[in-house]
N, C-alpha and C positions, 0 to 999 in steps of 0.2 A: 799531823804534819809537824815538823820541828820548826822552830823560828827561824833558822837558817834556810830551811826549805822554802818557807813562805817568802822570805825576803827574795830569794832567788827568782820565784815565780812572778813576784810583783816587780823586781827589776827588769825582766824579759818583757812584763806588759808595758812598763814606763819606755823602754826602748823601742818597743814596737810603735809606741804613740808617737815617739820623736820621728820614726821613718815615715809614719803615715800623714804628720801634721800638714803638709802641703797638698797631699793628694786627696785626703779625707779627714778634714780638720774636726768634723762631728765625731767620727769614730776615736780620733786620736783623744779628744777630750775625754771621752767615756773610759777610754783606757787608763790615760793618766790620773783620773780620778779615782779609779777602782784601785790602781796601785797605791796611790796615798793613803787610801782608807784602810787598805790590807795590811800595810807595813808602816812602822816607825823608822825605819833604817833611813839614816840621814842621805844615804848614796840615793836610794830610792826615791825620796822626797825631792831631791835636787834635780834628778833627771825628769821626774813627772812634771815639776815647776817648768823645766826647759820645754817640755812639749807642749804644756798649756800656753808658754810664751809664743812658740811658733806656730800653734795654732791659732793664736789671736792675730799673729801678724799675717797669716794667710787669708784670715777674714778681713783685713784692714783695721784692725783695732790696735794702733800702735802703743796707746798709753798703757792698755793691758799687757801687751807684749813685753814692754819694758818693765813693768812690776812683776811680771812672773819670772822673767830672765834674772833680774836683780836678785829676787828670792833665791833662784837656782844658785846664783854665784855666792850669795851670802851663807847660804845654807851648805853648800860644799866646801867652802873655805873654813868654816866653823869646824866641819866634821874632818878636815885635812883630807878632803878628796880632790887633791890638785888638778887630776885630768878631767874630773867632772866640771870643776871650776873654770878650767880652760875651755871646755867644749861650750859651756853656757857663755862665756865671754865671745866666743867666736860667733855664737848665734846673735849675741846682742850687738856685735859690731855693726851688723848689716842694718839693724835697726836704728842704730845710732846714726849711720848714714843718712837713713830717710828724716830723721827729726833732728839732728844736731849737726849734721855736716861731716866732711871728711875727715878732719882733724881728729874729732872725737872718735869716729870709727876706727882710725888706725891706732889711737892711743889703746883703744879697748884690745885691738889685736896684739899690741906690744905686751899687755899685760897677760894675755892669753898664751903667747909663745913660752912666758916665763913659766906658765904652769904646765906645759905639755912637752912630752919627751918626743918620740918619733912616732911611727905607724900611722893607722888611721887618723887619729886625732889631729897630728902634724899635718897631714895631708888636706884634712878638712880645713883647718885654719890658713894653709897656703892658698888654697881654693878662695876662701874667703877675702884674703888679701887682695887676690888677682881681681876678684870681683869690684872691690872698692877702687883699686887703681884704675880699672877700665872705666868707672863711672866717672873719674876726675880727670881722664883723658892721658894717664900716664901708661900708653898702651903698650910699648915694648915690655915695661916692667911687668905689666899686668899678664902679658902672654907668657914672659918667663916664668910667673909665680905658678901660672896655671899648667904649665909643662912640668915643672918641680912638683907639684901636687900629684900628677899622674906618675912620676917616677917613685916618691915617696909611698903612694898607695901600692905599686906593683912590688916594691920592696917589702911590704908588709902582708904580701899575699893576695892582695886584690880584694875587691869588694864592688859587685857590679852597679849597685845603686849610687855609691859615692862616685864612681867613674862617669856615670852618666850625668850626674850633677856637674863634674868638672867640665866635662865635653860640651854639656849645655851652655854653661858661662863662657867656655873658651869660644865658642861660635861667635857670640857677640862681639868679643874682642877682635876675632879674625876677620869680622865684617867692618869695623872701624878701621882696621889695616888694609881694607880693600882685598883680601884673601877669599874670595867668595867660595871656590871649591874646597879649601881647608873648612869653612864654617860649616857648608853643606854636608861634608862628610861627618863633622862632629855631631851634628844634629841628627844625621840618620842613626849613627851608632847609638845616641843617648836614647832616641825614640825606640829602637829595637830593645835596649835593655830595660827600659820602663815597661814597655808593652809585654815582656817576658813575664813582669810581675803583676801585670794587670792594674797599673799605677795611672789610673785616668787623667787625675789632675796634673800629674808630671808630664804626660804626653800633650797634655793642653799647653803647658809651658814651653814645649819644645815646638809646637805649632806657632805659639805666640812670637817666639824668637825666630822661627823661619820666615813668618811674616815680615819682621823687622828687617832681616837680612835681605829678602827679595826686594822690600820697598827701597832700602839703601842701594840696591844694585839697579832699581830702576825697572823691576820685573813686576808692574802693579797689579795685574789680573792675579798672578800666582800669590802675590802679597796678600790680597784680599781673601782668596781660597784658605789661606792659611790662618789669617786672622778670624774669619769666620768659623773656621774648624777649632780654633783656641776659644772663642767664646761658647762654643757648644759643650766643649770639654770642661771650661771651668763651671760651667751651670751644672752640668751632670755630676760634677765632684763637689759641689758646694762651695767652690772657691772664690774668694775675692779676684777679679780680673787684673788688679793693679793698673798698670799703664796702657792696658790694651785698647781702650776706647780712645785715649790720646794719640797712641802710634796708628792706630786704624785710621782716625781722623787726619792724621800727618799724610797718610797715602792718599786719602780722598783730595786733601789740599794740593797734593802733587799734580792732580789731574784737575785742580781747580773747582771741585766740587764745593765750593766755598760755603753756602747755607748749611750743608750737613756738617761740615767740619767745625764751624762756628758753633753750631748747636752742641755738639760733642764736646767741644772745649768748654763751653760755659758751664756744662753739666760736670765735667771734671774739676773746673775750679770750685764749684759749690761743695763737690764730694770730698775733695782733698782738704778744703778748709775745715769741713766739720771733721773729718779725722785727724787734724793736726798735722797732717802728712806734708811737712814743708818742703822735702826735696822734690816730690812728685809735683806739688803745686806750682814749683818755678815752670817746670815744662808745660803744664796745662795753661799756665797765664802767658807763656809765650806763644804757644798755639792760638790762643784766643786773639793775642795782639797781630799776628800774622795774617789771621782769617779776617779781622777786622779792617785790616790795610787794604785786602783785595777787596772789600765792600765799601771803600772810600771812607771809612769812619776813622780818621787819624784820631780824634780825641780818644777813643777806648784804647787803640792802638799804644798811643804814647803812656795812657795810664797803666795798662797792663804790663808793659815792657819795663816801664820804670818800676813797678813793684817786684816784678820778676828780677830786674837787675840788683836791686837791694837785697833780697833774699838770697841771691846767689853770691852776692860778695861776702854777706855774713857766714855763709856756708863754705867760703872758701873753694869756689867751682868756677874758674875762669872759663871754662868751655860755656857755660850757659850766661856768663857776664858778657861774654863777647857777642853772643846771638843776640842777647837784649839790646846791646849797643847798636848792633846791625838793624834791628827793627827801628830803632829811634832814627837812624840815617835814613832808612827807608820813608819814615814818616815825614821827616822834614824835606826830604826831596820831594814827595808827593803833595807837598803843601806849596811848592813852588819857590822854597828857599833856596838860595844860591850865594850865600855869603862866605866870607874868608873862613868864618867858624865853621860852617858846614863841610867845607873842603878838608879843613883840618881833622874834623871828625871822621869824616869818611875814609881819609887815609890812615888814621889812628886805627879805626875799628877794622879796616881791611887787614892790617898787619896782625891785629889780635885774633881775627877768624882764621888766617892761615896757622897761626900757632896753635890754634884750638883745634884745628881738623876740620872746619866748616868751609870746604873748597867752593862749593858753588856760591855761597853766599860771600866768600871773599871776593870772587870774581865779580859779583855784582856791586860790590861797595866800591871795587876798584872802577868799575865802569861808571857808577855815579860820580866818583871823584874826578875822574877824566873829565866827564861832561861838564862839570862845574869848573874846572880848569879852563877847558876851552872857552866856556863863556866868559871868563875872566882875563883870556888872552894868555893863559899860562901853558903854551904848547909843550914846553919842556916837563912839566908836572904831569900832563895828559900822556905824554909819550912814555915816561917813565912807568906810570901806572898800568898802561895797557899794554907796553911791551914785556911786561912780567907775566902775563897769562898766556902767551901765545902756545905753550907747549900744551896746554889743555885742551886744545882743539881736536886731536886725534884719539884720545882713549877717555874711558870713564861713561857714565850715564849720559844720555842725550841731553839733559837740562845743562850739563856742565860743558859738554862739547858745543851745544847752540850759543851759550853764553861767551864762551871763547871767540867763537865766530863773530859774534855780535861786537866784542871789544876788538878785533882785527878789522872789522869794517868802519868801527868809529876812526880807529887809527888813521887807516887808508886815507878816509875822508879828510881828516884833519891835514894830511899831507898832501891835499889835492889830487890824490888818486881817485877819482870816482870811479872810474871803471873797475879798478880793483876793489874798492868797496862794494860795489854791487856785485861782484863775484864773491865776496866774502858773505854777503847777505844771502845769495842763492845757496852757498855751501852749507850755512846754518839752518835755512828754510828746509833743505833735502834732509837733514838729520832730524827735523821735528816732524817730517812728513813720515820717516821710519818709525818714529815713537808713535805718532797717532795709529800707524798701521799695526802696530803691536798691540792695541787696545780692541776688544772685541764690541765692547757696550758702546752703543750710539751716544749716550750722554757724556761718557768719559770721552770719546773721541772729541766731542764738540768742545767741552769746556777745556780740554787739553791745550787748544790752540791757543790759549792766554799764554803759553810760554813764548810762542812766536808773534805775540802781539807787537811788542816793541821793534823787533827785528823786521817784522813785516812793514811797520811804519817808516821805519829808516828806508827800507828799499822804495816806497813810493816816495819819501822825500828826495832820494837821490834822482829818481826819474822825474820827478816835476821840476828839479833844477836842470835837467838835460833839456827840458821842453819838447821831447820828442814823444808823440802821442804813442808810438808803437811801443816805447819803453814803460810808459805809464800804464798802458793798458796790461802787459806782461807783468809788472810789479803788482797791481791792483790783483789780477787773477791768481797770483800765488798766494795771497792771504785771503783768500775767498772760499767759503764753504767746503773746505778740505775734507771734513769728516764724511760727507755725502759721496766721496769719490769711492768709499769704501762699502761694501755690503755688510750689514750687521752679521756679526757671528753667533751662532747659538751656543748657549752655555752647555758645558759637558752633559748636565743632568737636564736635557731639554724635556723629557717626560715629566720630571717633577714640577719644572716651569709651568707646563700647559695645565698640570693639576690645581697649581696654586692660581693662576689666572681664572680656571673655572669657579674656584670657591670665592674668589673676589667678585666675580659676576654675580654669584648668588647673594653674597652679602650686599652689596650694592643696589641688587633689585629689590632685596628685602627693605632697604632703606627707601629706596623710591616708592615703594608701595605705600609707605605711610601707615602701616597696619601694624607695626611692631612695638611691643611694650617696653622694650628697653633698647632704645637707640644710642644711647651712649656706649654700650658694650659693643654694638654693631660697628659703631664708628671706631672704636678702638681696635677692633678685628680687622677693619678695612686698613687702618693706618699699619697695623702689624703687617698683614699680608702685602701691602705696597712696599714696604720696606724690605721684606723677604725676596720679594720679586725683584726689587732693584738690585739687591746684594747678589742673587743668584746669576743675573744676567751679567754683572760686573766680572763674574769668574770667567768669561770667555776671553780668550784671545783672538787677535787678528789673525786673518788667514793670508792677508798679502804684505810684501817686504815693502812696497812702496806703491803709492797711487799711479794710475795710468798717465802717460805723457800728456801734457795739455797740447791742445790743437795749435798748430801754425796760423798766423794771421791769414796766410793765403788759404788754408784749408777752411778756415773759418768764413772767409769771403765767399768760397765757392758754396758752402753750405747756405749761407744766407740769400744768395741769389740777389733777387729784387728787394729783399728785406733790409730793414735798418735795425743796427743794434745800438743800444746805449748802455754802457756801464758806468755806474755812478761810484764815485769815490769820496770819501770823507778825510779831510787831514787839517788837523788843527783847527776844528770848529768851522771849517770852509768846506763848500760841497763843489766839487769838480765831476766833469763828465767827458768819457771819450766816447765818440761816435764813430760808427763803422757803417759805410754807405758807399755803394757802387765801388768796393773796392779800396777805398781811402779810408784813412783814420784822421780824425781831428779831435782837437783837445779844447775844452772851454772850462774857464774858473767861473762859477754860477753865482757864489756869494756865501753868505752865512748860513749854517745850518738851521739856527735859531729861528729865523723867518719860516723856514718850511715847517718844522715842528709846529709853530703857531697856527699856521694856515691849515695844515692837516688835522690837527686837534679840533677845529672848528669845523672843518669839513665833515669829519667822520661823527661828530657829535650832532651836526645837523641831519645828515642821513639817517642816523640811528632814530632820531625824534621822526623823522617822515616815515620810518619803517613801521612804527608803531601807528602813526596816523592820528594820534589824539591831539585835541586842540580845536579851537575854533578856526574857521577857514582864514581869518585874518592873520591869525598867530602862524598858521601853516604856510600861508603866504610869504610872511616875514622870514619864516626859515627857509624856504625855497630860495628867496633873494639872498641869503647868507650862504647858502651853499654855492649856488651859482657865482656868486662875488669871490668866494675862496676858490672854487675849482678854476677860475680865470687867473686868479693870483698865482695858484700853483702852476698852471699852464705857462705863465709868462716866465716864473722862475726856473722850471725844469726843462722845458721843451722848446719854447720860442728860441731861446739863444742858441740851439743846435739846429735851427732851420728845419725843425720836423713840424712846427706849426701849420695846419693846413694842407699838410700832406696826407695822402691816402694809401702811401706804401705800406705794408705790413711791418710792425713794430717789434722788436725783441728787448725787453728791460731787464737789464740786471741791477736790482736795487742794492742800496745799503743803509744800513742803520734803520732810522724811522721809515724810510721808503718802503720798507717790507710791509708795512701796514697801509699803504697807499691804495686806495680803490682808483686805479688808472682809468678805468673806463668812464669815470666822471668828468674827467677833464676834458674841455672841448675839442682839442687836437685829437683825441682818441675817440670820438663820438662816432665815426665813420670808418673805422679802419681796424684790421685784425691786429690785436695784441697778445703777446704771450710773455710771461714773467718767469725768469730762471734764477736759480741761486748762483749761477756762475756761467760765465761762457763757456767752460769745459763741459759742465754738465747739460747745457743746451745742446752744444755740438754732438755728445755722445747720444743723447736722444735723438736728435734730428738726423743722425746719420746711421742709426743702428738698424741692421737689416731685419726684417720679420715679414711673415705672411699674415695675410687675412684669415687666420684660423683661430679656434678656440671659442668658447660660447660667449653668449651674451647673458649677463646677470644683472637681474633687477631685484631690488629688496626694499623693503622700507619697514622702519620702527614704529613704535606706539607713540602718541601723543601729538602727531602732525594730522591735523584735519583733512589735507588735501592728499596726503601721501598715497593712500591706498588707491585713490582715482588715478594719481599720476603714474604709479606702476602699472595698474590696469591699463591705461592709454598708451602706455609704452610697449605694453606686452602684444597689442595690436599691431605696433609698428614693427616689433621684432618678433615675428610669429613663432620661431624656434627658441625665444629666450627661456632661461631658468628664473622662474619668479619665485621669490621667497617671501611669503606675506604672513601677516598675523603671528600666531605662536609658531608657524614653520621657519619664521626669520630669526633662528638663535644663532649665536656666533660660530659655534662649531661648525653647523652645516654651512654657514655663509662663507667661513673660510675655506672649506672643501670646494665649494662652488667657484670661489674667486681664483683659485689655482689656475693660472694660464688663461684667464678669460682675456678675449679681445677688447671687451666693453664691459665696464662694471657701472650702474647707476644704483647709488645708495642714498635714499631719501629717510633721512632720520635726524632726531635732534642732535646737534653737536655741542660740545662743552670743551673749550680750551682750558687746560690746568696752567695758569701761569706758575703756581707752586712747583709744579713737577709736569712739564710738557709730554713726558713720556706716558702720563696717564690722562692725556687727552684723548677724548673718546666720541663715538658715535653711539646712540642708544638704540638697541635692538631688544628683542623680544625678552630675553633673558638676561639682560645687563648690557654693560658697556663693551664695545669694541675698541681696544686701546691701540697704541702703536706698538706696544709689545706683542699683542696678538697679531698685528699686520707683519712684524717681523719675522714670524714664523712661516710665512710663506716662502715657497721655493720659488715659484715663476709668479711674480706679481702681475695683476691686470695690466693689460697695455694701455687702455685708456680708462680713466676712472672719473666719475662725476659723483661729487660729494655734495647733494642738495641739501645743505644744512648751513645753519647759521656758523660762523667763525671758523669753519671746517679749514679754511686756508691760512689761518692765523698760525704763528710760529714763534717760539721764543728765539731772539736774536741775541746770540753771545758775540764774544771777540772774533775777528775776522769773519764776521757775517755767517757765522755758522747757525744753522736752524735745526730746531727741535720742533716736532710737531706732526701732525696725521699726514699733510700733503708733503713735508718734507721727507718723511719716512719713505713714503711711495716713491717720490722721485729719486730718493738715493737707492732704493732696492732695485730700480730698473723701469718703473712705469715711464713712458714717454710723454704722456699728457695727463694732467689733471685739471678738472673744472671744480672750483671751490669758491667760497665766499670768504671775503675778509671783513666784512660787517653784518650785523643783523639783518636778515631779509625777510620780507613778508611771505609767509606760506603759500598764499593765492596766488600771488603775482609771479614767484618763482616756478609755480608749476607751469603757466603758461610759457615762461620763458625756457624751461627745460623741455617741454614738448617741442617747440619750434627748434631748439639746439640740436635734437636728435633727428628731426626730420632732415636738416641740412647735412649733419654729419653722415646719416645713411645715404644721401643723395651723392655723397663723394667730397664734400668739402672737408677741409682741415679742421682741428677742432678749434682753433682760434677764428678762423673765417665763419665756422657755423656759429660760434657764440656772437660774432660780430652782427652776423645777418639776423639772429633771433633778437638781438638787443635792439636793432633798428625797427624790427616789426612789433615789438611789443610796447614800445614808446609812442603813444598816440597823442590825440587831442587833449587840452588841459582839463584838469577834473582830478577827483580823488583817487579814481583808479589809475588814471595815467601817472600820478605821481607814484604811487606804491610800486607801479611797472617800472617806473624810471629808476626807482632805488633799487629794486632786484637787479636791473641791467647793471646798475652801477657796482653792484656788490660782488657779483661773480667775475672771477678772473680765469684765464687759461694759463696753468702753470706748465713749465717743461717745453717740449718742442713745438707746440702749437699745431 
């Protein structure tokens, strides 16, 4: 082979390496090194160095990328290969953006333009300029550059891969310009072109950008689907995922999955710091600051925002500088600062955010500025700030429109129009209802209510100012347990979810057995499976456009009949209550929440000690005294002011905040009355008025490790002669779920485990592993009445808006009318006696709440150790739902 032929072959190899650098960096390195070994031609060496630089960038090694690309530039210029030098500078420009800032990147492109003529190299340089201009938010210029790049490419005869690159980048710019259809059209075309060549890494990049576009639009389930597809594509192609973890975490933060977002942000900060990737580090620090704010960690928020702001200023990136300033304003606001300087900072930041394109954040900054101004008596400033955001009420993502209605409500309230302010609150809440409905996953729906928290609070404040009990009740209901009004949606690949849940059961069962040689690897597998299950469930979209209409007060009173309902409301650290009885509503202020929290902690602790039964008779008597005293104290705080103490009428309680953990049966006023607890009045009414027939099987099942569970199920099987009993190894989760489908009564005696770190994995233990919330949500028709005869089965994670996540909450949200579950640890033997009596009364025709009340009275007898544990069991179980 001649030297010329050898050089030609090597050049083809080097150019192929350039094309493969981002889709298959390992293969690109092999080709580039082979080309440079086989040829001493300066052009070949320059192109090979460029390929090595791009492959290093794809793998996140920016220092190596700069070194190789500078070698390419210097080698090409020394050999007077101006086109190759320009191409290398074009590639180097983006790395300069990541490591040195926009000015350095644009200077590199100016040098490249001087070296390039027309054709493909010029089109590539124009694309790169558009990419960089988009990064620094010069969006119209960026789109013009990308449009020009396509024209230049067409004039040069076309190149499908370069066209795909241009369209992929233009889609991001279109999304910033809110041209959603154009963005998706570009992404679809780019994906088709990449897929035609089998470039998996490039397809992953398209999915990454598709997720970003969908997240910007507010289509969060679609965004997570795309992000997860991108992550898999990057892994398969051996590519560094770049900002994927940060942008995915931003989507999670949009539905207030704060813990996951913060962890991802912290990991990204560490990684980008190690890479010396100064540009992406800014975005990671800002995400960490925002997540810290949501967790109330203003110290971390301020530290990270300040670091990001200094870096963004050095890099001449006003967009990110403005966002850092906004997070500082937010932190100062949340710490209670209401000074003249904080007002000035909020107004200045709002203007900077508007200029930088941060529309939602700009609205929020103006809202903060207006509220500070109102507190200082500067209504003119408040009116000016709020008046400028009215136009955002009608278009854009849900968060944007809801913030605009919030601003409108604040403005109307300041002008004395409380009725108009209340209407604005309702309009904003309706938008957020639709947003919740668009989400299919229970945890996303629950945490998403955080968007409505401030708006809902304003609605309650307006209602309390009116003094009208009916208005207060309606405002409280609008912001309560909204996620449970929707049935959980199954993800598109539900069969895969079922398989992953089955594998998780096996892994957890092996860990429970205590007979594994390498528990650490099993724990790692458990964590991986749980994350995969969460991710898959979050791909589901909601099936309802909005929740069902809330019942009228008249309809609620008809359903209550002779029962009394109490709905508790917390506002600014104070507890209030609305009582509905005999067709009338009344409102009472009850006092500070702090006093209730203290007494409740002591009561729960005392009951837990008594459940164990350990200690001398003297110490146990002392604990009984503490429990009695705290129970009376809570009774005086929560029930006596509402004239319910001493009454025997059935009671429906709608708790708030810490009251969701209240063992209501332990309070003296509840000792001889039927009690049911509901997440909201609307959910209680739905369950209480739902028509149903006494059809369907009775299902009895027990799990391992409970001493009296088998005897309990055996006794109940005699009571319910045709019941389906699942015992021993026959009580596996798959068989149990099949039996539970459409059951009229289900009694599940098993160890319960509430997962505070992830309530969706709260579980009951059965023969082959845990029955989780995700498992229950796969039921089409849930059991009508459910008894969870286990400790802590009634506990739930309580988020903003009294949104609940847990086993009991899941069943109520799915449509179970009544649930019997424990909110504290209960003694196994004592709970067995209570459950047997409960079912006897239930079968005799009592309502579930009445049956539990009768059983509770009958199992509490004369003083003594057995009587004490019986009393604890009686206090621990509650009736949730319709009663």
